[in-house]
gemmi code that builds the backbone of each chain (N, CA, C; Angstrom):
import gemmi

chains = {
    "A": [
        ("MET", (69.464, 80.719, 92.526), (69.786, 80.911, 91.111), (69.507, 79.611, 90.352)),
        ("THR", (69.159, 79.730, 89.093), (68.921, 78.547, 88.273), (70.221, 77.804, 88.028)),
        ("HIS", (70.061, 76.543, 87.599), (71.231, 75.728, 87.278), (72.050, 76.415, 86.178)),
        ("LYS", (71.343, 76.968, 85.193), (72.032, 77.645, 84.100), (72.782, 78.869, 84.620)),
        ("GLY", (72.148, 79.571, 85.565), (72.788, 80.747, 86.149), (74.079, 80.386, 86.857)),
        ("VAL", (74.059, 79.279, 87.600), (75.256, 78.843, 88.317), (76.359, 78.479, 87.338)),
        ("ARG", (75.972, 77.769, 86.257), (76.982, 77.355, 85.281), (77.611, 78.584, 84.612)),
        ("ARG", (76.792, 79.575, 84.304), (77.306, 80.787, 83.651), (78.194, 81.587, 84.580)),
        ("GLU", (77.793, 81.615, 85.856), (78.609, 82.317, 86.845), (79.983, 81.650, 86.949)),
        ("ARG", (79.992, 80.327, 86.891), (81.257, 79.603, 86.948), (82.081, 79.892, 85.697)),
        ("GLN", (81.409, 79.969, 84.545), (82.126, 80.297, 83.302), (82.740, 81.687, 83.391)),
        ("LEU", (82.004, 82.626, 83.975), (82.542, 83.975, 84.133), (83.777, 83.954, 85.036)),
        ("ALA", (83.681, 83.223, 86.147), (84.825, 83.123, 87.057), (86.036, 82.551, 86.324)),
        ("ASN", (85.811, 81.525, 85.503), (86.914, 80.925, 84.754), (87.491, 81.894, 83.725)),
        ("SER", (86.614, 82.644, 83.052), (87.088, 83.617, 82.062), (87.944, 84.691, 82.714)),
        ("LEU", (87.515, 85.157, 83.886), (88.303, 86.160, 84.605), (89.625, 85.557, 85.054)),
        ("ASP", (89.577, 84.318, 85.521), (90.780, 83.611, 85.945), (91.783, 83.534, 84.794)),
        ("GLU", (91.288, 83.244, 83.595), (92.170, 83.152, 82.419), (92.763, 84.501, 82.044)),
        ("ARG", (92.097, 85.573, 82.487), (92.605, 86.924, 82.215), (93.404, 87.468, 83.400)),
        ("ASP", (93.966, 86.552, 84.196), (94.872, 86.887, 85.298), (94.210, 87.592, 86.472)),
        ("PHE", (92.896, 87.422, 86.608), (92.247, 87.838, 87.840), (92.256, 86.673, 88.821)),
        ("ALA", (92.375, 86.994, 90.112), (92.071, 86.006, 91.145), (90.604, 86.226, 91.502)),
        ("VAL", (89.859, 85.140, 91.570), (88.399, 85.231, 91.664), (87.875, 84.393, 92.820)),
        ("MET", (86.948, 84.952, 93.586), (86.231, 84.162, 94.578), (84.741, 84.302, 94.317)),
        ("ARG", (84.059, 83.140, 94.250), (82.607, 83.154, 94.089), (81.970, 83.026, 95.456)),
        ("ALA", (80.836, 83.653, 95.629), (80.140, 83.594, 96.912), (79.615, 82.193, 97.170)),
        ("PRO", (79.629, 81.772, 98.439), (78.994, 80.493, 98.779), (77.528, 80.518, 98.348)),
        ("ALA", (76.997, 79.370, 97.983), (75.641, 79.289, 97.445), (74.583, 79.730, 98.455)),
        ("SER", (74.679, 79.233, 99.668), (73.647, 79.552, 100.655), (74.080, 80.767, 101.464)),
        ("GLY", (73.189, 81.741, 101.525), (73.549, 82.971, 102.214), (73.072, 82.969, 103.657)),
        ("SER", (73.991, 83.092, 104.607), (73.586, 83.310, 105.992), (73.239, 84.785, 106.157)),
        ("ALA", (72.801, 85.168, 107.344), (72.366, 86.551, 107.568), (73.467, 87.547, 107.212)),
        ("THR", (74.700, 87.214, 107.576), (75.792, 88.153, 107.324), (76.219, 88.152, 105.859)),
        ("ASP", (75.708, 87.175, 105.096), (76.106, 87.058, 103.695), (75.164, 87.821, 102.765)),
        ("ARG", (74.171, 88.479, 103.325), (73.129, 89.082, 102.505), (73.653, 89.977, 101.398)),
        ("ASP", (74.696, 90.755, 101.722), (75.192, 91.725, 100.743), (76.228, 91.152, 99.784)),
        ("LEU", (76.532, 89.888, 99.884), (77.617, 89.337, 99.081), (77.331, 89.414, 97.590)),
        ("PRO", (78.318, 89.885, 96.807), (78.174, 89.796, 95.348), (78.388, 88.347, 94.915)),
        ("ASP", (77.998, 88.024, 93.690), (78.193, 86.660, 93.198), (79.670, 86.345, 92.983)),
        ("VAL", (80.399, 87.361, 92.531), (81.802, 87.166, 92.183), (82.612, 88.364, 92.667)),
        ("LEU", (83.767, 88.063, 93.245), (84.692, 89.100, 93.690), (86.015, 88.826, 92.977)),
        ("ALA", (86.506, 89.808, 92.232), (87.693, 89.578, 91.413), (88.685, 90.714, 91.579)),
        ("GLY", (89.956, 90.368, 91.594), (91.021, 91.364, 91.691), (92.191, 90.956, 90.832)),
        ("ASN", (92.921, 91.935, 90.308), (94.117, 91.614, 89.511), (95.322, 92.422, 89.970)),
        ("GLY", (95.305, 92.839, 91.221), (96.440, 93.585, 91.765), (96.235, 95.080, 91.697)),
        ("THR", (95.410, 95.535, 90.767), (95.152, 96.973, 90.654), (93.655, 97.277, 90.624)),
        ("ALA", (92.867, 96.424, 90.005), (91.422, 96.647, 89.927), (90.691, 95.569, 90.719)),
        ("PHE", (89.649, 95.996, 91.421), (88.838, 95.078, 92.216), (87.377, 95.254, 91.809)),
        ("TYR", (86.719, 94.153, 91.497), (85.328, 94.206, 91.058), (84.441, 93.304, 91.903)),
        ("ALA", (83.317, 93.862, 92.374), (82.266, 93.080, 93.022), (81.149, 92.960, 91.991)),
        ("ILE", (80.874, 91.732, 91.556), (79.997, 91.533, 90.398), (78.745, 90.747, 90.774)),
        ("GLU", (77.614, 91.308, 90.449), (76.320, 90.616, 90.560), (75.993, 90.084, 89.169)),
        ("CYS", (75.746, 88.792, 89.051), (75.565, 88.154, 87.742), (74.103, 87.910, 87.427)),
        ("LYS", (73.723, 88.190, 86.204), (72.359, 87.956, 85.754), (72.379, 87.367, 84.356)),
        ("ALA", (71.512, 86.381, 84.132), (71.413, 85.766, 82.807), (69.969, 85.814, 82.336)),
        ("SER", (69.799, 85.843, 81.025), (68.457, 85.871, 80.453), (68.466, 85.253, 79.064)),
        ("GLY", (67.332, 84.651, 78.697), (67.181, 84.117, 77.364), (66.954, 85.211, 76.332)),
        ("GLY", (66.514, 86.376, 76.781), (66.226, 87.464, 75.849), (65.385, 88.560, 76.492)),
        ("ASP", (64.612, 88.176, 77.504), (63.799, 89.171, 78.204), (64.705, 90.174, 78.927)),
        ("PRO", (64.205, 91.402, 79.108), (64.985, 92.380, 79.871), (65.324, 91.839, 81.264)),
        ("ILE", (66.485, 92.221, 81.766), (66.925, 91.792, 83.096), (66.618, 92.915, 84.073)),
        ("TYR", (65.914, 92.564, 85.144), (65.613, 93.543, 86.184), (66.346, 93.191, 87.464)),
        ("LEU", (66.815, 94.207, 88.179), (67.403, 93.989, 89.502), (66.600, 94.785, 90.515)),
        ("GLY", (66.454, 94.212, 91.713), (65.720, 94.881, 92.775), (66.572, 95.930, 93.464)),
        ("ASP", (65.901, 96.899, 94.082), (66.616, 97.924, 94.841), (67.516, 97.290, 95.907)),
        ("ASP", (67.005, 96.220, 96.556), (67.772, 95.577, 97.629), (69.060, 94.963, 97.089)),
        ("GLU", (68.985, 94.375, 95.903), (70.187, 93.789, 95.289), (71.219, 94.862, 94.988)),
        ("ILE", (70.745, 95.953, 94.389), (71.640, 97.041, 94.012), (72.261, 97.690, 95.251)),
        ("GLU", (71.427, 97.877, 96.290), (71.943, 98.491, 97.514), (72.930, 97.581, 98.227)),
        ("GLY", (72.616, 96.288, 98.276), (73.525, 95.324, 98.907), (74.867, 95.287, 98.180)),
        ("LEU", (74.799, 95.278, 96.848), (76.028, 95.277, 96.040), (76.847, 96.533, 96.310)),
        ("GLY", (76.166, 97.664, 96.372), (76.856, 98.932, 96.630), (77.495, 98.960, 98.005)),
        ("ARG", (76.749, 98.471, 99.006), (77.301, 98.435, 100.369), (78.559, 97.593, 100.427)),
        ("PHE", (78.483, 96.369, 99.869), (79.641, 95.485, 99.916), (80.818, 96.114, 99.177)),
        ("ALA", (80.564, 96.609, 97.981), (81.640, 97.145, 97.139), (82.323, 98.338, 97.823)),
        ("THR", (81.527, 99.215, 98.405), (82.092, 100.380, 99.081), (82.926, 99.954, 100.281)),
        ("ALA", (82.386, 99.048, 101.099), (83.106, 98.593, 102.293), (84.405, 97.882, 101.911)),
        ("PHE", (84.330, 97.035, 100.881), (85.506, 96.248, 100.493), (86.570, 97.112, 99.833)),
        ("GLY", (86.110, 98.019, 99.002), (87.036, 98.799, 98.200), (87.066, 98.293, 96.772)),
        ("ALA", (85.906, 97.878, 96.273), (85.802, 97.342, 94.913), (84.810, 98.171, 94.115)),
        ("GLN", (84.857, 98.015, 92.805), (83.899, 98.687, 91.931), (82.692, 97.764, 91.745)),
        ("PRO", (81.483, 98.260, 91.986), (80.306, 97.413, 91.811), (79.933, 97.294, 90.335)),
        ("LEU", (79.678, 96.077, 89.882), (79.286, 95.858, 88.487), (78.132, 94.872, 88.422)),
        ("ILE", (77.245, 95.110, 87.455), (76.224, 94.144, 87.106), (76.724, 93.434, 85.856)),
        ("GLY", (76.945, 92.131, 85.967), (77.368, 91.350, 84.809), (76.157, 90.686, 84.190)),
        ("VAL", (75.856, 91.003, 82.929), (74.680, 90.414, 82.293), (75.085, 89.560, 81.098)),
        ("ARG", (74.339, 88.492, 80.942), (74.674, 87.525, 79.907), (73.371, 87.047, 79.284)),
        ("PHE", (73.148, 87.459, 78.036), (71.994, 86.972, 77.289), (72.435, 85.771, 76.449)),
        ("ASP", (71.499, 84.857, 76.222), (71.818, 83.675, 75.418), (72.457, 84.097, 74.090)),
        ("TYR", (73.479, 83.379, 73.676), (74.205, 83.620, 72.417), (74.946, 84.954, 72.397)),
        ("CYS", (75.083, 85.604, 73.551), (75.825, 86.872, 73.622), (76.956, 86.748, 74.639)),
        ("ASP", (77.916, 87.650, 74.542), (78.997, 87.687, 75.525), (78.555, 88.434, 76.773)),
        ("TRP", (79.330, 88.285, 77.827), (79.086, 89.043, 79.045), (79.242, 90.531, 78.784)),
        ("SER", (78.433, 91.305, 79.452), (78.529, 92.752, 79.375), (78.373, 93.278, 80.797)),
        ("PHE", (79.122, 94.332, 81.135), (79.184, 94.780, 82.527), (78.791, 96.250, 82.634)),
        ("PHE", (77.925, 96.521, 83.604), (77.406, 97.877, 83.798), (77.577, 98.309, 85.251)),
        ("SER", (77.812, 99.612, 85.461), (77.697, 100.172, 86.797), (76.221, 100.313, 87.122)),
        ("PRO", (75.864, 100.214, 88.406), (74.451, 100.381, 88.775), (73.856, 101.682, 88.226)),
        ("THR", (74.623, 102.752, 88.229), (74.087, 104.038, 87.771), (73.801, 104.053, 86.268)),
        ("GLU", (74.397, 103.130, 85.528), (74.201, 103.096, 84.073), (72.912, 102.400, 83.667)),
        ("ILE", (72.315, 101.655, 84.597), (71.161, 100.848, 84.186), (69.870, 101.306, 84.861)),
        ("ILE", (69.901, 102.465, 85.491), (68.697, 102.951, 86.152), (67.786, 103.612, 85.111)),
        ("THR", (66.512, 103.261, 85.157), (65.559, 103.805, 84.189), (64.995, 105.135, 84.688)),
        ("GLU", (64.198, 105.778, 83.817), (63.622, 107.082, 84.183), (62.767, 107.014, 85.437)),
        ("ASN", (62.110, 105.866, 85.624), (61.267, 105.746, 86.823), (61.933, 104.982, 87.965)),
        ("GLY", (63.273, 104.908, 87.935), (64.016, 104.407, 89.097), (64.173, 102.906, 89.195)),
        ("ALA", (63.822, 102.158, 88.157), (64.067, 100.708, 88.174), (65.468, 100.427, 87.615)),
        ("TYR", (65.985, 99.256, 87.917), (67.285, 98.861, 87.380), (67.053, 97.781, 86.334)),
        ("ARG", (67.376, 98.078, 85.103), (67.007, 97.210, 83.994), (68.077, 97.215, 82.909)),
        ("VAL", (68.324, 96.043, 82.315), (69.184, 95.951, 81.133), (68.399, 95.260, 80.029)),
        ("LYS", (68.246, 95.953, 78.914), (67.620, 95.354, 77.738), (68.707, 94.837, 76.799)),
        ("GLN", (68.355, 93.751, 76.097), (69.361, 93.118, 75.243), (69.911, 94.082, 74.186)),
        ("GLU", (69.062, 94.976, 73.677), (69.542, 95.870, 72.613), (70.509, 96.943, 73.136)),
        ("ARG", (70.649, 97.032, 74.468), (71.595, 98.002, 75.024), (72.875, 97.336, 75.528)),
        ("LEU", (73.010, 96.047, 75.210), (74.140, 95.247, 75.688), (75.484, 95.856, 75.308)),
        ("GLU", (75.563, 96.422, 74.106), (76.839, 96.915, 73.589), (77.323, 98.174, 74.308)),
        ("LEU", (76.433, 98.761, 75.134), (76.851, 99.934, 75.898), (77.673, 99.576, 77.132)),
        ("GLY", (77.655, 98.310, 77.499), (78.402, 97.884, 78.684), (79.865, 97.612, 78.381)),
        ("LEU", (80.633, 97.400, 79.443), (82.016, 96.977, 79.286), (82.031, 95.507, 78.903)),
        ("ARG", (83.009, 95.129, 78.092), (83.213, 93.716, 77.802), (84.251, 93.179, 78.788)),
        ("ILE", (84.352, 91.868, 78.852), (85.266, 91.271, 79.822), (86.707, 91.722, 79.568)),
        ("GLU", (87.026, 91.981, 78.315), (88.390, 92.434, 77.995), (88.683, 93.835, 78.523)),
        ("ASP", (87.610, 94.571, 78.845), (87.786, 95.954, 79.332), (88.029, 96.025, 80.842)),
        ("LEU", (87.808, 94.891, 81.522), (87.939, 94.925, 82.989), (89.411, 94.941, 83.401)),
    ],
    "B": [
        ("MET", (87.443, 70.686, 106.310), (87.661, 71.305, 107.615), (86.676, 70.729, 108.633)),
        ("THR", (87.071, 70.702, 109.879), (86.176, 70.188, 110.921), (85.015, 71.144, 111.136)),
        ("HIS", (83.975, 70.621, 111.792), (82.823, 71.455, 112.125), (83.273, 72.647, 112.966)),
        ("LYS", (84.162, 72.404, 113.925), (84.666, 73.481, 114.784), (85.424, 74.515, 113.949)),
        ("GLY", (86.181, 73.992, 112.982), (86.938, 74.897, 112.121), (86.031, 75.814, 111.332)),
        ("VAL", (84.941, 75.250, 110.822), (83.978, 76.044, 110.050), (83.340, 77.105, 110.928)),
        ("ARG", (82.975, 76.713, 112.154), (82.330, 77.655, 113.070), (83.276, 78.810, 113.396)),
        ("ARG", (84.518, 78.468, 113.637), (85.507, 79.504, 113.969), (85.772, 80.426, 112.792)),
        ("GLU", (85.804, 79.843, 111.616), (86.011, 80.648, 110.406), (84.857, 81.640, 110.246)),
        ("ARG", (83.643, 81.184, 110.542), (82.483, 82.061, 110.463), (82.575, 83.171, 111.517)),
        ("GLN", (83.043, 82.814, 112.713), (83.229, 83.821, 113.772), (84.245, 84.874, 113.343)),
        ("LEU", (85.315, 84.415, 112.695), (86.315, 85.371, 112.205), (85.702, 86.307, 111.178)),
        ("ALA", (84.932, 85.740, 110.255), (84.281, 86.572, 109.235), (83.381, 87.611, 109.906)),
        ("ASN", (82.633, 87.195, 110.925), (81.752, 88.133, 111.626), (82.546, 89.211, 112.365)),
        ("SER", (83.647, 88.814, 112.992), (84.484, 89.791, 113.708), (85.048, 90.833, 112.756)),
        ("LEU", (85.474, 90.375, 111.585), (86.000, 91.325, 110.595), (84.880, 92.229, 110.098)),
        ("ASP", (83.713, 91.644, 109.892), (82.544, 92.405, 109.466), (82.221, 93.516, 110.471)),
        ("GLU", (82.292, 93.186, 111.749), (82.017, 94.180, 112.802), (83.074, 95.285, 112.817)),
        ("ARG", (84.250, 94.973, 112.281), (85.322, 95.981, 112.218), (85.358, 96.666, 110.850)),
        ("ASP", (84.207, 96.703, 110.190), (84.019, 97.444, 108.937), (84.765, 96.878, 107.739)),
        ("PHE", (85.107, 95.607, 107.817), (85.593, 94.925, 106.614), (84.405, 94.318, 105.882)),
        ("ALA", (84.486, 94.295, 104.562), (83.577, 93.453, 103.783), (84.301, 92.131, 103.582)),
        ("VAL", (83.590, 91.043, 103.814), (84.224, 89.731, 103.900), (83.522, 88.729, 102.995)),
        ("MET", (84.304, 87.938, 102.279), (83.737, 86.801, 101.558), (84.476, 85.542, 101.977)),
        ("ARG", (83.694, 84.515, 102.344), (84.285, 83.222, 102.678), (84.250, 82.331, 101.453)),
        ("ALA", (85.249, 81.486, 101.319), (85.303, 80.594, 100.161), (84.196, 79.562, 100.242)),
        ("PRO", (83.638, 79.166, 99.093), (82.671, 78.062, 99.087), (83.327, 76.829, 99.692)),
        ("ALA", (82.517, 75.987, 100.322), (83.046, 74.822, 101.042), (83.744, 73.841, 100.104)),
        ("SER", (83.102, 73.516, 98.996), (83.676, 72.505, 98.119), (84.506, 73.166, 97.041)),
        ("GLY", (85.724, 72.695, 96.892), (86.624, 73.319, 95.936), (86.607, 72.604, 94.610)),
        ("SER", (86.243, 73.303, 93.552), (86.410, 72.744, 92.221), (87.857, 72.953, 91.806)),
        ("ALA", (88.199, 72.480, 90.626), (89.597, 72.530, 90.184), (90.131, 73.962, 90.200)),
        ("THR", (89.307, 74.906, 89.766), (89.780, 76.289, 89.692), (89.801, 76.963, 91.061)),
        ("ASP", (89.214, 76.290, 92.064), (89.156, 76.874, 93.403), (90.353, 76.462, 94.261)),
        ("ARG", (91.244, 75.718, 93.726), (92.327, 75.133, 94.516), (93.065, 76.140, 95.373)),
        ("ASP", (93.332, 77.308, 94.811), (94.152, 78.285, 95.510), (93.349, 79.223, 96.408)),
        ("LEU", (92.056, 79.030, 96.528), (91.235, 79.980, 97.275), (91.611, 80.028, 98.749)),
        ("PRO", (91.754, 81.250, 99.297), (91.918, 81.371, 100.746), (90.568, 81.105, 101.422)),
        ("ASP", (90.586, 80.873, 102.723), (89.326, 80.647, 103.441), (88.504, 81.914, 103.522)),
        ("VAL", (89.182, 83.033, 103.672), (88.499, 84.314, 103.862), (89.208, 85.392, 103.049)),
        ("LEU", (88.421, 86.233, 102.398), (88.942, 87.375, 101.655), (88.264, 88.615, 102.238)),
        ("ALA", (89.068, 89.556, 102.705), (88.504, 90.717, 103.404), (89.136, 91.999, 102.894)),
        ("GLY", (88.322, 93.042, 102.799), (88.816, 94.349, 102.388), (88.076, 95.432, 103.145)),
        ("ASN", (88.760, 96.550, 103.371), (88.102, 97.671, 104.063), (88.305, 98.990, 103.309)),
        ("GLY", (88.537, 98.881, 102.001), (88.708, 100.084, 101.201), (90.164, 100.454, 101.001)),
        ("THR", (91.018, 100.046, 101.939), (92.444, 100.361, 101.809), (93.310, 99.108, 101.951)),
        ("ALA", (92.896, 98.195, 102.826), (93.679, 96.972, 103.043), (92.882, 95.771, 102.557)),
        ("PHE", (93.596, 94.830, 101.932), (92.965, 93.611, 101.421), (93.752, 92.416, 101.961)),
        ("TYR", (93.040, 91.462, 102.560), (93.693, 90.303, 103.162), (93.103, 89.009, 102.618)),
        ("ALA", (93.990, 88.110, 102.207), (93.611, 86.739, 101.863), (94.072, 85.882, 103.032)),
        ("ILE", (93.113, 85.257, 103.727), (93.423, 84.607, 105.003), (93.149, 83.113, 104.949)),
        ("GLU", (94.163, 82.331, 105.316), (94.011, 80.889, 105.499), (93.829, 80.656, 106.987)),
        ("CYS", (92.751, 79.996, 107.378), (92.402, 79.849, 108.800), (92.788, 78.472, 109.326)),
        ("LYS", (93.359, 78.480, 110.537), (93.722, 77.224, 111.187), (93.352, 77.297, 112.656)),
        ("ALA", (92.813, 76.201, 113.183), (92.456, 76.143, 114.598), (93.123, 74.933, 115.232)),
        ("SER", (93.389, 75.031, 116.534), (94.017, 73.925, 117.248), (93.630, 73.980, 118.716)),
        ("GLY", (93.563, 72.800, 119.343), (93.309, 72.739, 120.772), (94.539, 73.131, 121.579)),
        ("GLY", (95.701, 73.047, 120.988), (96.928, 73.356, 121.720), (98.172, 72.870, 120.989)),
        ("ASP", (97.998, 71.842, 120.171), (99.128, 71.324, 119.400), (99.604, 72.361, 118.391)),
        ("PRO", (100.899, 72.333, 118.052), (101.381, 73.251, 117.020), (100.585, 73.095, 115.732)),
        ("ILE", (100.416, 74.192, 115.021), (99.681, 74.179, 113.753), (100.692, 74.114, 112.607)),
        ("TYR", (100.513, 73.146, 111.739), (101.404, 73.024, 110.580), (100.631, 73.333, 109.302)),
        ("LEU", (101.283, 73.971, 108.365), (100.690, 74.184, 107.040), (101.590, 73.557, 105.989)),
        ("GLY", (100.976, 72.972, 104.973), (101.744, 72.344, 103.908), (102.274, 73.376, 102.923)),
        ("ASP", (103.344, 72.995, 102.230), (103.905, 73.870, 101.203), (102.842, 74.260, 100.174)),
        ("ASP", (101.989, 73.288, 99.820), (100.968, 73.550, 98.803), (99.964, 74.598, 99.273)),
        ("GLU", (99.609, 74.549, 100.552), (98.679, 75.547, 101.108), (99.297, 76.945, 101.067)),
        ("ILE", (100.543, 77.014, 101.481), (101.241, 78.302, 101.521), (101.414, 78.857, 100.110)),
        ("GLU", (101.787, 77.967, 99.192), (101.997, 78.416, 97.806), (100.684, 78.856, 97.159)),
        ("GLY", (99.635, 78.094, 97.398), (98.315, 78.455, 96.859), (97.850, 79.794, 97.400)),
        ("LEU", (98.036, 79.988, 98.696), (97.661, 81.261, 99.324), (98.450, 82.412, 98.708)),
        ("GLY", (99.740, 82.191, 98.523), (100.591, 83.230, 97.945), (100.200, 83.565, 96.513)),
        ("ARG", (99.903, 82.513, 95.740), (99.497, 82.737, 94.350), (98.223, 83.568, 94.274)),
        ("PHE", (97.221, 83.161, 95.050), (95.951, 83.892, 95.020), (96.153, 85.339, 95.467)),
        ("ALA", (96.854, 85.513, 96.586), (97.028, 86.849, 97.164), (97.753, 87.772, 96.183)),
        ("THR", (98.804, 87.259, 95.552), (99.561, 88.065, 94.592), (98.696, 88.440, 93.394)),
        ("ALA", (97.979, 87.463, 92.859), (97.132, 87.727, 91.686), (96.033, 88.723, 92.030)),
        ("PHE", (95.421, 88.548, 93.195), (94.293, 89.400, 93.568), (94.744, 90.815, 93.904)),
        ("GLY", (95.860, 90.885, 94.620), (96.329, 92.169, 95.136), (96.019, 92.297, 96.611)),
        ("ALA", (96.154, 91.181, 97.336), (95.879, 91.146, 98.776), (97.132, 90.694, 99.517)),
        ("GLN", (97.138, 90.934, 100.806), (98.231, 90.477, 101.651), (97.883, 89.072, 102.161)),
        ("PRO", (98.787, 88.100, 101.988), (98.485, 86.748, 102.472), (98.709, 86.653, 103.975)),
        ("LEU", (97.762, 86.061, 104.672), (97.897, 85.896, 106.128), (97.448, 84.489, 106.527)),
        ("ILE", (98.145, 83.953, 107.539), (97.700, 82.735, 108.187), (97.003, 83.183, 109.470)),
        ("GLY", (95.722, 82.898, 109.598), (94.984, 83.216, 110.820), (94.938, 81.993, 111.700)),
        ("VAL", (95.504, 82.060, 112.908), (95.502, 80.894, 113.793), (94.703, 81.196, 115.054)),
        ("ARG", (94.040, 80.134, 115.515), (93.136, 80.286, 116.654), (93.303, 79.053, 117.528)),
        ("PHE", (93.937, 79.248, 118.700), (94.035, 78.163, 119.672), (92.874, 78.286, 120.657)),
        ("ASP", (92.430, 77.146, 121.172), (91.335, 77.154, 122.156), (91.638, 78.156, 123.269)),
        ("TYR", (90.643, 78.901, 123.666), (90.737, 79.887, 124.748), (91.661, 81.057, 124.418)),
        ("CYS", (92.034, 81.212, 123.161), (92.901, 82.329, 122.765), (92.222, 83.121, 121.653)),
        ("ASP", (92.681, 84.337, 121.450), (92.178, 85.155, 120.354), (92.868, 84.776, 119.046)),
        ("TRP", (92.295, 85.221, 117.939), (92.931, 85.043, 116.643), (94.255, 85.790, 116.596)),
        ("SER", (95.200, 85.196, 115.900), (96.493, 85.834, 115.685), (96.851, 85.604, 114.211)),
        ("PHE", (97.483, 86.594, 113.595), (97.701, 86.545, 112.146), (99.179, 86.695, 111.804)),
        ("PHE", (99.644, 85.827, 110.925), (101.053, 85.810, 110.546), (101.203, 85.842, 109.027)),
        ("SER", (102.261, 86.486, 108.579), (102.638, 86.347, 107.175), (103.308, 84.988, 107.005)),
        ("PRO", (103.194, 84.379, 105.829), (103.857, 83.086, 105.618), (105.341, 83.121, 105.990)),
        ("THR", (106.026, 84.218, 105.660), (107.461, 84.282, 105.951), (107.770, 84.321, 107.445)),
        ("GLU", (106.790, 84.662, 108.253), (107.027, 84.744, 109.705), (106.944, 83.394, 110.403)),
        ("ILE", (106.400, 82.400, 109.725), (106.164, 81.131, 110.418), (106.994, 79.988, 109.835)),
        ("ILE", (107.966, 80.342, 108.987), (108.779, 79.278, 108.402), (109.861, 78.885, 109.411)),
        ("THR", (110.039, 77.590, 109.594), (111.031, 77.102, 110.556), (112.400, 76.980, 109.885)),
        ("GLU", (113.405, 76.664, 110.713), (114.771, 76.537, 110.180), (114.872, 75.489, 109.080)),
        ("ASN", (114.078, 74.424, 109.200), (114.151, 73.377, 108.173), (113.049, 73.491, 107.114)),
        ("GLY", (112.462, 74.690, 107.012), (111.584, 74.960, 105.880), (110.127, 74.568, 106.050)),
        ("ALA", (109.707, 74.153, 107.259), (108.295, 73.854, 107.492), (107.566, 75.130, 107.900)),
        ("TYR", (106.260, 75.111, 107.741), (105.439, 76.250, 108.174), (104.680, 75.837, 109.424)),
        ("ARG", (104.996, 76.488, 110.543), (104.485, 76.040, 111.839), (104.209, 77.225, 112.748)),
        ("VAL", (103.110, 77.154, 113.508), (102.846, 78.144, 114.570), (102.657, 77.385, 115.871)),
        ("LYS", (103.500, 77.692, 116.853), (103.341, 77.120, 118.188), (102.551, 78.094, 119.050)),
        ("GLN", (101.787, 77.552, 119.991), (100.926, 78.391, 120.822), (101.730, 79.451, 121.584)),
        ("GLU", (102.928, 79.101, 122.025), (103.713, 80.057, 122.822), (104.248, 81.231, 121.988)),
        ("ARG", (104.086, 81.135, 120.668), (104.543, 82.239, 119.811), (103.370, 83.072, 119.273)),
        ("LEU", (102.200, 82.787, 119.819), (100.979, 83.437, 119.369), (101.051, 84.959, 119.437)),
        ("GLU", (101.661, 85.465, 120.487), (101.693, 86.911, 120.738), (102.563, 87.662, 119.727)),
        ("LEU", (103.327, 86.919, 118.933), (104.161, 87.566, 117.912), (103.347, 87.945, 116.677)),
        ("GLY", (102.146, 87.408, 116.563), (101.324, 87.698, 115.396), (100.552, 88.998, 115.552)),
        ("LEU", (99.920, 89.395, 114.470), (99.009, 90.547, 114.524), (97.707, 90.108, 115.185)),
        ("ARG", (97.082, 91.011, 115.902), (95.746, 90.740, 116.422), (94.726, 91.306, 115.429)),
        ("ILE", (93.479, 90.906, 115.607), (92.459, 91.338, 114.653), (92.339, 92.866, 114.628)),
        ("GLU", (92.603, 93.497, 115.746), (92.551, 94.965, 115.812), (93.642, 95.624, 114.972)),
        ("ASP", (94.686, 94.864, 114.683), (95.816, 95.422, 113.931), (95.598, 95.368, 112.420)),
        ("LEU", (94.566, 94.645, 112.004), (94.371, 94.486, 110.546), (93.770, 95.752, 109.942)),
    ],
}
model = gemmi.Model(1)
for chain_id, residues in chains.items():
    chain = gemmi.Chain(chain_id)
    for i, (resn, *xyz) in enumerate(residues, 1):
        res = gemmi.Residue()
        res.name, res.seqid = resn, gemmi.SeqId(i, " ")
        for name, pos in zip(("N", "CA", "C"), xyz):
            atom = gemmi.Atom()
            atom.name, atom.element = name, gemmi.Element(name[0])
            atom.pos, atom.b_iso = gemmi.Position(*pos), 0.0
            res.add_atom(atom)
        chain.add_residue(res)
    model.add_chain(chain)
structure = gemmi.Structure()
structure.add_model(model)
structure.setup_entities()
């Protein structure tokens, strides 16, 4: 991940922490068993979220099938809800289920103009 | 943590993974907001465990009040059960609740001869 991506992921973890979630971020280097790890795992006693984080300056954000499948596997095994957390420059975080961002031809994509369709951090 | 401690923690994560838990290990370096992070966070869809890992060649294992309190804070906020995972050389992992290892004078200690009183990994 880019330096900016890491900083934003840390900001997200802090924002969730301030909203009374306990948060664990995945270790930076992934060993073989870490392949499916989400970037952020958060719980508040009732809701559990496995979050894959993506940032963009403005271009559409694409996720690979392997990322989406890995996130789904981890979330299902753990007992968490899988979310894609997207953050465009000058915008707030927005969160989508994998099924919400699949295009007609089976790609996983978030365009900036569809940001408002996602959950906001206050909705988690 | 020692190199041996890290290796054992990784073995525990793998063992839980083989038992159908999804597992996240805490990043090695703790930033200010990471203070309360457990070593391992595991879930299997119904049970969630925040685990602090300790290894010893044979000497009793002691935990500080701050470690126990941090573990409790994270576990409560997240919605997980706090566990101390202890591993003595040539022995299997054994897991205790913080309240099970408090001594008469208020210290947190696990002696090797009391290992069998803990939960085994199969019990999680």
